[in-house]
N, C-alpha and C positions, 0 to 999 in steps of 0.2 A: 577323665584324663589321665589318671593312673594305670588304669590299666592298658591303653594306648601307650603313656610312658613304657610301659614296663614292658608291653608287646613287642615293640620293637627294640629295646636295650637292656632287658634281662627274657629272653623267649625263652621257654619249656622245650628242649629238645620231646619229638614225641617217646616212649616207650619203647622199650624191644620187645619183640615176639615173649623173647621167656617173660620177661618182667611182665607184662600184658596177659598172658595165662598165668603165671603164678597170684598176680591178685584176685583174678577171676574166680579158683578153685579155690582160695583162701576166703574169701566174699561169702562164698555160698557153704564153704566147708566141705570139700568134697576133695578124695584120692585119687591119685593117677588111678588107681583101679576101681574105683566110681565113674570116676570121667572117661574109662577105656569101652566099660559097661553100659553105658548112656547113649556113647557116641556112634561105640566100632571103631574109633580112629586105635590104629595099635597100641600098644604101651611101649614100643619103641619111638614111633613116631611122638607120642608127647615126653617121652623124656630127651628125646634130643632137641625137640622144642624148647624146655625146660632147659637142657645146658647150654643150650646159645647155639649147639651141633645143624639144625633144619629151620626153618623160618615156615608161619602158615604160608598155604597153599590157597585155591579159591574155595575148594573141599573143605579143609578146616577150617575155615573161614567160617565156612556155612554149614558146619555141621558145629562149632562153640557156638557161632552167633542162637541158634536155636537152642541149640543146649541152657546157655548163661541167660535166654530171652532179652538178646542187647542186638541193635543193630548194625546190621554188614558192616557199615562206613567206621563203626567204630574200631576195625583192623584196619581200616585205607590206609591210613598211614603208613603202616605197616607190609604192604604190600607191592 
């Protein structure tokens, strides 16, 4: 009942693309350079996502999901 009440009266918004990527990077302990080297997503794209200037694309979602070993659906609310 508590969960249902909180879901209705105190919903938690989906994290921004920047917050999501930042969290995943911190959890795995990787830098932007390491992420670039592993995913081949340009440093400028990674930087722009982290600064909130760019959003995830289908390509970045696929690459990040594979790299961080998470389901693509984790990013679905942000796409």
